[in-house]
C-alpha positions as MATLAB code, in Angstrom:
seq = 'MKALKWIIGVVLLILVGFVFYLTVVFDPNDFKPQIIAAVEKQTGRTLAIDQDLSWTFFPTIGIKAGGISLSNPKNFSEKQMVAVNEIVANVDLLPLLSKQVKISQLKLDGLQLNLETTKDGRTSFEGLMASDEGQGGKTPADASSQRGNIMLKGLNIGGIDISNAQVKLLDSQQAAENVFTLESLTVGALALDSFAPITYKFNGKMPDMTVSSEGQGQLKISSDLKQIFLKDFTIHNNLAGVNLPKGELKADLTTNIQLNTGTQTVAMVLNKLALADINGSGELNLSYGSKVPQVDATLAFGTVDLDKLMSAAEANTTEQPAAATSVAATSVEPDLNGMKAVNMTLRLTIASLKAAGVTTDNWVINTKLHNGVLEVQKLTADLYQGSLTASAKVDGRNKLASYSFDSELKQVNLQPLLKDAADVDMLAGTANINAKGSGRSLIPENIKKNLDVSGNFNIADGALYGVNIPLMIRNAQAKLKGDLSSQSGEEEKTDFTSLTGSFTVKDGLANNPDLLMSSPLIRLSGAGGANLLQETLDYRLKTSLVSTLKGQGGKTTDQLAGVEIPLLISGTFAKPKYSLDTDALFKNKLKDETEKVKDKLKDSLLKKLGGG';
ca = [
      52.105   29.573  -46.743;
      50.957   31.012  -49.772;
      48.461   27.545  -49.984;
      47.432   27.637  -46.255;
      46.409   31.291  -47.158;
      44.535   30.532  -49.631;
      42.958   27.292  -48.141;
      41.892   29.607  -45.280;
      40.620   32.188  -47.152;
      38.353   29.004  -49.222;
      37.193   28.719  -46.057;
      36.177   31.731  -44.803;
      34.378   32.808  -48.191;
      32.204   29.310  -47.889;
      31.204   30.644  -44.748;
      30.633   34.287  -45.453;
      28.819   32.863  -48.163;
      26.747   30.707  -46.149;
      25.671   32.842  -43.803;
      24.380   35.479  -47.102;
      22.043   32.306  -48.237;
      20.751   31.666  -45.091;
      19.902   35.776  -44.672;
      19.610   36.861  -47.677;
      18.519   33.937  -49.628;
      17.187   30.790  -47.483;
      14.865   32.239  -45.638;
      13.063   29.171  -42.952;
       9.796   31.957  -42.474;
       9.265   31.140  -46.826;
       8.219   27.708  -45.458;
       5.501   28.060  -42.830;
       2.540   28.239  -44.682;
       4.187   24.824  -46.306;
       4.687   23.525  -42.342;
       0.953   24.799  -41.108;
      -0.864   23.436  -44.835;
       0.865   19.675  -44.368;
       0.002   19.342  -40.127;
      -3.606   20.234  -40.799;
      -3.342   18.608  -44.143;
      -2.304   15.002  -41.720;
      -3.966   15.522  -38.477;
      -6.884   18.231  -38.811;
      -5.402   20.306  -36.399;
      -4.560   24.146  -36.960;
      -0.524   24.545  -36.445;
       0.077   27.999  -35.374;
       3.975   29.669  -35.789;
       2.964   33.174  -34.298;
       6.724   34.674  -34.460;
       9.210   35.234  -37.157;
      11.751   32.091  -37.641;
      15.457   33.632  -36.382;
      19.222   32.445  -37.441;
      21.486   32.854  -35.165;
      25.822   33.145  -35.752;
      27.175   33.702  -32.894;
      29.294   32.594  -31.316;
      27.214   29.696  -33.444;
      24.701   28.761  -35.445;
      21.904   28.370  -34.426;
      17.666   29.106  -35.023;
      15.817   31.000  -32.482;
      11.342   29.961  -32.968;
       8.097   31.161  -30.692;
       4.595   31.680  -30.439;
       4.523   27.855  -31.508;
       1.410   26.344  -31.150;
      -1.178   22.990  -32.484;
      -4.566   23.007  -31.343;
      -7.040   20.326  -29.303;
      -9.439   18.845  -32.026;
     -12.929   19.895  -32.084;
     -15.441   20.885  -29.503;
     -12.639   20.452  -26.637;
     -12.782   22.775  -24.125;
      -9.026   23.736  -23.895;
      -8.561   25.101  -27.503;
      -5.003   24.018  -27.765;
      -2.738   20.978  -26.917;
       0.742   22.420  -27.285;
       2.144   25.670  -26.638;
       5.959   26.739  -26.672;
       7.002   30.307  -25.668;
      10.273   30.210  -26.905;
      12.993   27.313  -29.027;
      17.078   27.827  -28.888;
      18.992   25.662  -30.313;
      22.504   26.738  -31.661;
      24.980   24.419  -32.839;
      28.491   24.112  -34.123;
      28.246   22.863  -37.809;
      32.338   21.316  -38.524;
      31.737   18.787  -35.706;
      28.920   17.161  -37.032;
      30.762   15.921  -40.478;
      32.587   13.721  -38.348;
      29.594   13.134  -36.031;
      30.678   14.973  -33.130;
      27.118   17.164  -31.912;
      28.450   20.027  -30.110;
      25.696   22.484  -29.173;
      26.408   25.728  -27.198;
      22.715   25.814  -25.536;
      19.276   24.325  -25.783;
      16.788   26.450  -24.116;
      13.006   25.465  -23.722;
      10.286   28.136  -22.186;
       6.849   28.505  -21.413;
       6.115   25.098  -22.756;
       2.053   24.447  -22.229;
       0.485   20.869  -22.999;
      -3.525   20.565  -22.335;
      -4.256   16.696  -22.484;
      -8.065   16.186  -22.109;
     -10.144   13.118  -22.233;
     -14.171   13.849  -22.691;
     -17.181   12.503  -21.735;
     -17.415   10.069  -24.357;
     -13.802    8.688  -24.057;
     -11.555   10.798  -26.939;
      -8.930   12.008  -25.990;
      -6.087   14.539  -27.713;
      -3.991   12.380  -28.762;
      -6.692   11.451  -31.783;
      -5.957   11.838  -34.399;
      -1.581   11.997  -34.462;
      -0.818    8.569  -33.496;
       1.299    7.091  -37.234;
      -0.141    3.746  -38.235;
       1.641    0.538  -39.248;
       1.812    1.548  -42.459;
       2.775    5.165  -41.874;
       5.854    3.447  -41.074;
       6.145    1.785  -43.785;
       5.495   -1.488  -41.820;
       8.207   -1.286  -39.451;
       7.531   -2.282  -35.759;
       8.037    0.125  -33.198;
      10.660   -2.763  -31.805;
      11.956   -2.252  -35.476;
      12.210    1.762  -34.725;
      14.030    1.041  -31.357;
      16.585   -1.414  -32.613;
      17.572    1.220  -35.449;
      17.541    3.976  -32.948;
      20.218    1.555  -30.980;
      22.509    1.772  -33.772;
      23.292    4.867  -33.384;
      26.293    5.723  -32.840;
      28.368    9.422  -31.857;
      31.638   10.820  -32.095;
      31.433   12.374  -29.788;
      28.435   14.921  -27.726;
      29.068   18.338  -25.730;
      25.973   20.563  -24.958;
      26.876   23.583  -23.484;
      24.070   23.766  -20.578;
      20.243   22.695  -20.691;
      17.556   25.125  -19.833;
      13.685   23.926  -19.514;
      12.008   26.973  -17.641;
       8.069   27.088  -17.128;
       7.017   24.137  -18.144;
       3.332   23.135  -17.528;
       1.710   19.738  -18.389;
      -2.685   20.030  -17.263;
      -4.926   17.003  -17.414;
      -8.424   17.444  -17.720;
     -10.774   14.712  -17.657;
     -14.433   15.588  -17.877;
     -15.398   11.644  -17.244;
     -14.205   11.560  -13.632;
     -14.689   16.266  -14.105;
     -10.368   16.360  -12.404;
      -8.295   18.601  -13.518;
      -4.615   17.873  -12.110;
      -1.517   20.472  -13.498;
       1.748   19.712  -13.091;
       4.468   22.285  -14.034;
       7.970   21.701  -14.447;
       9.045   25.473  -12.746;
      13.129   24.607  -13.894;
      15.132   22.184  -15.340;
      19.006   22.427  -15.821;
      22.193   20.353  -16.815;
      25.228   21.763  -16.974;
      28.291   21.578  -19.974;
      26.958   17.844  -20.479;
      29.350   15.184  -22.667;
      29.531   11.427  -22.976;
      31.054    9.326  -20.343;
      31.648   12.219  -18.398;
      28.693   13.329  -15.185;
      26.957   16.783  -15.455;
      25.042   18.182  -12.873;
      21.882   18.639  -12.871;
      18.760   20.406  -10.850;
      14.730   20.542  -11.353;
      12.077   22.839   -9.369;
       8.607   20.772   -9.586;
       5.122   21.315   -8.316;
       1.228   19.406   -8.686;
      -1.744   19.974   -8.627;
      -4.498   17.587   -7.908;
      -7.977   16.979   -6.760;
      -6.944   16.653   -3.067;
      -3.680   17.179   -2.733;
      -1.049   19.714   -3.671;
       2.933   18.024   -4.214;
       6.602   20.623   -4.660;
       9.153   19.054   -5.358;
      12.937   20.073   -5.949;
      15.981   17.027   -6.280;
      19.631   17.516   -7.740;
      22.430   15.250   -8.534;
      25.270   14.475  -11.798;
      24.009   13.089  -14.946;
      26.168   10.551  -17.172;
      25.220    9.503  -20.777;
      27.428    6.488  -22.374;
      28.905    7.043  -25.378;
      26.879    4.361  -27.202;
      23.626    6.545  -26.237;
      22.120    3.324  -24.332;
      22.679    4.209  -20.698;
      21.749    6.911  -18.297;
      23.159    7.079  -15.247;
      22.213    9.338  -11.905;
      24.299    9.707   -9.563;
      23.644   11.193   -5.662;
      20.547   11.766   -6.965;
      18.104   13.636   -4.272;
      14.945   14.992   -4.076;
      13.438   16.547   -1.176;
       9.477   16.484   -1.765;
       6.002   17.747    0.159;
       2.832   16.903    0.068;
      -0.366   18.516    1.338;
      -3.820   17.386    0.984;
      -6.791   16.246    3.275;
      -5.969   12.791    2.812;
      -2.432   12.750    4.831;
      -1.053   12.297    7.928;
      -1.399   15.589   10.040;
      -2.558   17.202    6.363;
       1.207   17.395    4.900;
       3.877   14.543    4.419;
       7.318   14.913    3.399;
       9.398   12.326    1.364;
      13.171   12.463    1.143;
      15.168   10.285   -1.712;
      19.393    9.753   -2.153;
      19.397    7.127   -4.998;
      21.659    5.514   -8.115;
      19.733    5.159  -10.962;
      21.515    3.311  -13.772;
      18.530    2.235  -17.113;
      20.099    0.760  -19.349;
      17.954    0.940  -23.159;
      20.010   -1.869  -24.598;
      18.783   -4.489  -22.086;
      15.818   -2.234  -21.221;
      16.608   -2.266  -17.097;
      16.445    0.100  -14.376;
      18.241   -0.347  -11.351;
      18.115    1.782   -8.687;
      19.529    1.554   -5.287;
      17.903    3.531   -2.530;
      21.031    5.148   -0.188;
      18.031    6.682    1.844;
      14.652    6.766    2.034;
      12.478    9.017    4.143;
       8.684    9.212    4.617;
       7.617   11.366    7.766;
       9.333    9.429   10.684;
      10.069    6.515    8.174;
      12.815    5.657    7.362;
      14.741    2.470    5.861;
      16.928    1.916    2.169;
      17.271   -0.525   -0.495;
      17.082   -1.752   -3.700;
      15.260   -1.946   -6.678;
      15.331   -3.551  -10.049;
      13.205   -2.964  -12.980;
      13.014   -5.047  -16.024;
      10.752   -3.323  -19.028;
      11.286   -5.680  -22.121;
       8.681   -8.252  -21.425;
       4.463   -7.663  -22.668;
       4.872   -7.731  -18.193;
       7.569   -5.415  -16.701;
       9.472   -6.890  -13.709;
      10.212   -5.446  -10.573;
      12.842   -7.152   -8.747;
      13.179   -5.309   -4.474;
      14.770   -5.427   -1.349;
      13.886   -2.768    1.086;
      14.678   -1.925    5.149;
      12.816   -0.489    7.218;
      13.312    0.839   10.872;
      10.587    2.376   13.796;
       7.381    2.860   11.647;
       4.099    3.708   13.231;
       1.966    3.085   11.123;
      -0.737    4.757   13.371;
       0.733    8.286   12.915;
       0.247    8.070    9.367;
      -3.632    8.536   10.205;
      -4.815   11.191    7.722;
      -6.364   14.519    8.508;
      -9.658   14.024    7.090;
      -9.983   10.950    9.872;
      -8.436   12.725   12.995;
     -10.935   16.173   13.057;
     -13.782   13.667   11.638;
     -16.465   13.302   14.066;
     -17.520    9.504   14.610;
     -20.874    9.807   12.736;
     -19.447   11.429    9.609;
     -16.695    8.891    9.238;
     -18.984    5.818    9.979;
     -21.035    6.664    7.182;
     -17.796    7.559    5.045;
     -16.306    4.357    6.288;
     -19.643    2.017    4.520;
     -20.354    3.919    1.398;
     -16.512    3.688    0.660;
     -16.024    0.043    1.670;
     -19.111   -1.249   -0.083;
     -17.302   -1.748   -3.541;
     -14.979   -4.169   -4.611;
     -12.022   -2.673   -4.802;
     -10.271   -3.318   -8.081;
      -7.589   -5.241   -8.618;
      -6.446   -5.303  -12.196;
      -3.713   -3.412  -11.324;
      -2.118   -6.791  -10.002;
      -2.018   -8.018  -13.590;
      -0.032   -5.132  -15.169;
       3.706   -6.068  -13.421;
       5.273   -8.981  -11.721;
       7.546   -8.495   -8.658;
       8.936  -10.476   -5.981;
       9.434   -8.517   -2.770;
      11.526   -9.126    0.326;
      10.837   -7.068    3.222;
      12.715   -5.922    6.642;
      11.100   -4.105    9.222;
      12.661   -3.485   13.000;
       9.292   -2.385   14.485;
       5.993   -2.061   13.493;
       3.221   -0.675   14.924;
      -0.741   -0.424   13.233;
      -4.293   -0.487   14.958;
      -2.558    0.085   18.732;
      -0.215   -3.189   18.094;
       2.885   -3.665   17.993;
       5.975   -5.948   16.667;
       9.321   -6.255   16.282;
      11.535   -7.343   13.836;
       9.314   -8.400   10.993;
      10.461  -10.962    7.673;
       7.979  -10.029    5.021;
       8.972  -12.178    1.463;
       6.090  -11.886   -1.651;
       5.823  -12.325   -4.903;
       3.271  -10.911   -7.258;
       2.536  -13.218  -10.506;
      -0.393  -12.812  -13.175;
      -2.644  -10.716  -10.863;
      -2.141  -13.384   -7.527;
       0.243  -11.892   -4.649;
       1.847  -14.597   -2.334;
       3.158  -13.688    0.603;
       5.608  -16.593    0.930;
       6.897  -15.773    4.511;
       6.103  -13.535    6.950;
       7.503  -13.725   10.680;
       7.708  -10.829   13.504;
       8.178  -10.989   17.178;
       4.982   -9.696   19.526;
       3.947   -9.578   22.935;
       6.818  -12.024   24.374;
       5.842  -14.586   21.681;
       6.034  -15.247   17.552;
       3.779  -14.471   14.593;
       4.276  -17.211   12.047;
       1.949  -16.817    8.619;
       1.488  -17.144    4.763;
      -1.261  -15.885    2.605;
      -1.845  -15.633   -1.063;
      -4.581  -12.775   -2.585;
      -6.124  -13.925   -6.374;
      -6.942  -10.318   -7.966;
      -7.391  -12.133  -11.413;
     -11.645  -12.314  -11.154;
     -13.496   -9.551  -10.158;
     -14.411  -11.000   -6.907;
     -11.450  -11.382   -5.336;
     -10.752  -14.439   -2.927;
      -7.982  -15.570   -0.419;
      -6.308  -17.692    1.887;
      -4.185  -17.752    4.878;
      -2.016  -20.022    6.912;
      -1.190  -18.525   10.811;
       0.346  -19.619   13.755;
       0.773  -17.875   17.357;
       3.026  -19.092   19.441;
       3.559  -18.294   23.208;
       1.792  -14.581   23.279;
       1.115  -12.426   25.812;
      -2.791  -12.506   25.215;
      -3.625   -9.350   27.505;
      -2.070   -6.991   26.076;
      -2.357   -7.596   22.655;
      -6.308   -7.941   22.718;
      -5.958   -4.710   24.934;
      -4.036   -2.753   22.238;
      -5.761   -4.296   19.476;
      -9.216   -4.054   20.202;
      -9.378   -2.446   24.224;
     -10.892   -5.282   25.051;
      -9.492   -6.519   28.492;
     -11.556  -10.133   28.977;
      -8.478  -12.561   28.189;
      -4.984  -13.355   29.915;
      -2.489  -15.876   29.402;
      -0.052  -17.282   27.130;
      -1.678  -18.606   23.842;
      -0.623  -20.453   21.422;
      -3.728  -20.010   18.389;
      -3.158  -21.995   14.942;
      -5.748  -20.685   12.261;
      -6.144  -21.458    8.450;
      -8.833  -20.344    6.522;
     -10.138  -18.937    2.970;
     -12.663  -16.862    1.801;
     -13.668  -14.248   -1.036;
     -15.015  -10.722   -1.227;
     -12.523   -8.003    0.384;
     -15.661   -5.547    1.615;
     -15.385   -6.014    5.564;
     -19.149   -6.942    5.662;
     -18.521   -9.657    3.391;
     -15.317  -11.415    4.626;
     -17.215  -11.551    7.842;
     -19.525  -13.564    6.127;
     -17.633  -15.689    3.457;
     -14.516  -16.155    5.613;
     -14.261  -20.390    6.037;
     -11.254  -20.961    9.342;
     -10.251  -23.492   11.012;
      -7.709  -23.761   13.736;
      -7.321  -24.627   17.961;
      -5.921  -22.809   20.357;
      -3.841  -22.923   24.467;
      -3.739  -20.492   26.468;
      -1.915  -21.286   29.876;
      -1.361  -19.936   33.080;
      -4.109  -17.322   32.723;
      -7.343  -15.489   33.822;
     -10.892  -14.509   33.004;
     -11.813  -10.784   33.674;
     -15.097  -10.056   34.301;
     -16.897  -13.577   35.660;
     -15.453  -14.542   39.663;
     -17.019  -18.000   38.842;
     -16.071  -19.067   42.767;
     -17.540  -16.106   43.965;
     -21.123  -17.332   41.681;
     -20.771  -20.757   43.012;
     -20.178  -19.397   46.977;
     -23.537  -17.047   46.247;
     -25.183  -20.123   45.123;
     -23.869  -22.087   47.455;
     -25.754  -19.844   49.770;
     -29.185  -19.533   48.264;
     -29.114  -23.559   48.614;
     -29.011  -22.754   52.397;
     -31.513  -19.883   52.117;
     -29.797  -17.048   52.420;
     -30.424  -14.714   49.655;
     -27.733  -12.772   49.928;
     -24.599  -12.341   47.726;
     -21.080  -11.533   48.530;
     -19.273   -9.646   46.529;
     -15.739   -6.889   47.123;
     -13.361   -9.687   45.184;
     -12.040   -8.724   41.943;
     -13.966   -9.612   39.229;
     -11.769  -12.634   37.876;
     -11.310  -15.647   37.404;
      -7.823  -17.889   37.352;
      -6.966  -21.103   35.358;
      -4.163  -23.532   34.809;
      -4.974  -24.178   31.166;
      -7.757  -22.890   28.667;
      -8.086  -24.885   25.326;
     -10.583  -25.817   22.067;
     -10.960  -25.928   18.627;
     -13.088  -23.753   16.580;
     -14.532  -22.759   12.658;
     -15.884  -19.849   11.649;
     -18.557  -20.392    8.237;
     -21.231  -17.642    7.113;
     -20.076  -15.263    9.813;
     -20.813  -17.552   12.917;
     -17.970  -18.316   14.993;
     -18.120  -21.941   16.956;
     -16.032  -23.454   19.635;
     -17.884  -26.971   20.209;
     -15.123  -28.427   22.907;
     -13.854  -25.965   25.474;
     -12.273  -27.165   28.741;
     -10.611  -24.670   30.981;
      -8.941  -25.999   34.270;
      -7.528  -24.890   37.345;
      -6.728  -26.528   41.023;
      -9.890  -25.153   41.934;
     -12.511  -26.025   39.005;
     -12.960  -27.321   35.693;
     -15.159  -25.797   33.131;
     -16.568  -27.578   29.692;
     -19.009  -26.538   27.286;
     -19.151  -25.267   23.828;
     -20.587  -22.516   22.255;
     -19.860  -19.597   19.334;
     -20.195  -16.172   18.266;
     -22.225  -14.040   15.567;
     -19.278  -12.019   13.929;
     -21.559   -9.975   12.441;
     -23.315   -8.631   15.354;
     -20.509   -9.004   17.350;
     -22.549  -11.397   19.883;
     -21.642  -14.087   22.295;
     -22.956  -17.246   23.401;
     -21.313  -20.212   25.327;
     -23.537  -22.528   27.609;
     -20.921  -23.755   29.616;
     -21.023  -26.585   33.158;
     -18.016  -25.664   36.273;
     -18.163  -28.373   38.705;
     -15.700  -27.884   41.808;
     -12.362  -30.340   41.918;
     -12.644  -30.097   45.877;
     -12.982  -27.104   47.433;
     -12.952  -23.279   47.037;
     -10.365  -22.434   49.599;
      -7.467  -20.558   47.575;
      -9.946  -18.082   45.829;
     -11.470  -16.477   48.063;
     -13.316  -19.002   49.703;
     -14.089  -21.205   53.015;
     -13.379  -24.929   52.637;
     -16.642  -26.913   51.938;
     -17.397  -29.371   49.488;
     -21.238  -29.431   49.516;
     -21.126  -28.527   46.020;
     -18.631  -30.917   45.399;
     -19.595  -32.996   41.950;
     -22.682  -31.152   41.028;
     -22.763  -29.475   37.692;
     -23.131  -25.642   37.781;
     -24.401  -24.384   34.161;
     -23.013  -21.079   33.593;
     -24.013  -19.004   30.669;
     -21.761  -16.750   28.912;
     -23.629  -13.521   26.375;
     -23.689  -10.778   25.461;
     -20.915   -8.226   23.383;
     -17.181   -9.057   22.259;
     -16.864   -5.686   24.268;
     -19.310   -5.879   27.100;
     -19.618   -9.717   27.725;
     -22.155  -11.022   30.783;
     -21.753  -14.443   32.973;
     -24.156  -15.515   34.857;
     -25.201  -19.357   36.489;
     -28.088  -21.105   35.663;
     -29.753  -20.657   38.943;
     -32.523  -22.852   37.816;
     -30.537  -26.048   36.739;
     -28.287  -25.589   39.696;
     -31.461  -25.917   41.552;
     -32.890  -29.194   40.001;
     -29.378  -30.583   40.059;
     -29.105  -30.252   43.834;
     -32.611  -31.411   44.218;
     -31.994  -34.488   42.274;
     -29.300  -35.097   44.324;
     -31.010  -34.554   47.390;
     -34.204  -36.739   46.066;
     -31.684  -39.830   45.024;
     -29.593  -39.434   48.365;
     -33.026  -39.583   50.339;
     -34.352  -42.914   47.863;
     -31.172  -44.092   48.946;
     -31.668  -43.484   52.591;
     -35.418  -44.815   52.233;
     -34.011  -48.439   49.976;
     -31.621  -49.026   52.741;
     -33.943  -48.281   55.567;
     -36.988  -50.336   54.436;
     -33.769  -53.036   53.475;
     -33.174  -53.245   56.927;
     -36.702  -53.335   58.190;
     -37.686  -56.439   56.092;
     -34.457  -58.167   56.853;
     -34.520  -57.793   60.806;
     -38.522  -59.072   60.397;
];
């Protein structure tokens, strides 16, 4: 018992002596001038420590510091790069001897980080990046390996409290300022291999947008310090800005995340993803150990209405300024260098998608991004009682992007598709269309100019709206008889059983050399095309009667049977114009009648000569 008392007494004496040394003999403020001078010598920056460094002894030993700042380089608009209002760390000393870290409190308040980029490209980090020689020849990989070998027998943190931390990004080259504020970040009692509660509040202000975010979940760190887990992490985001749908957007996320620094991977399970009215789920895996990170993602969404995501700026702007803005915004090729920064595979499904007025269902999209080349390896969807199958490729490795595609529409109800997509009501029927093409440049006008496409179409049991060809023929027939009045009152529509042809697109011009339309009443054939840049039509066709016009508003007649009647189609995509070439019609009819008269005269003359 006497020995135990002596041991306790010695320990207490050592502790008292240690405290006396720290408080009376060892004053950390004595080293402030040396620290400040060393920082200025190494970086050329000014380090300020305005408040005295002070020790804390109860309930644990710790140090408290405040009023710390580090200057930016000279001639920067923000004088300070880093400023801290207060830092407090309380640590139990005895557990450190057995590689156990026990921290009763970690507190950081009022961190201010000002990161600036000047017009000549200099940044706040100038002069702070250590060279390889300064690291003793060790590469970053070596340093990472050393960090990975750190082993602790225990880690216990009573709590972490970070408040009023702000990061300000100033870019003089872009004349932009972004401010991000971490209002609070708290972590509860944290021990290795055990979950601890974590919460945060964050907001940001950017030139065209503001964002506020808050979240909570459970945090765990593995005993080897190589794995970090976030469980049931729920995030609520609110964004506001003129370029967002209706000026604001809500985005919520519930996820589980696992970070493994040993394998350099991140695995994320998206239990719930809500963006405005869009809901989905999925998985995302990231491997960041190689030079180019690899992302593998599987996402599934329900109903997606992209039309609702039209920005408030587009909704509230008049047509003329919007058009001017659109031209200005799309006159520059998009920068696709970001496609080289990551490799990705994406499997995406969408139950229902509405875009530009077109409604489609059951989307399946498999894509691959590798070395700046994006491939849509598979794309299928159901639309308007039919289906779409396609594949495509976009090459973003060069300044001028190039692309190619191969698509097929099967059994698509054409009229509602054209109505919803382009507000065009000119053609109906069940369509089968194949198109394969390529091009370069992603500026809309250049797409029309550089597009090179070939394909064919077959439309069954349909109608051509805006023209009643049988009625036009009857009116032409009446004129041949001398009746200059015209019939009207019937629907401007021409029914057909099939409409077929092939087409090519090159240099902004579409060419259809073999249009053929068949119906029980008429046959129509010919060639023509369209100017995609001016959106105009130019078709020269020939129509002829099969037998009679009875069946589509006509009376039984075969006066024009067998006579080819020229039909011209002109105008624009939105307002096509149809007209019979009456001059050619009269010439054809006159030629036909002349031939008949010649035949009669010839027969009459032969009879007379034979009789004579």
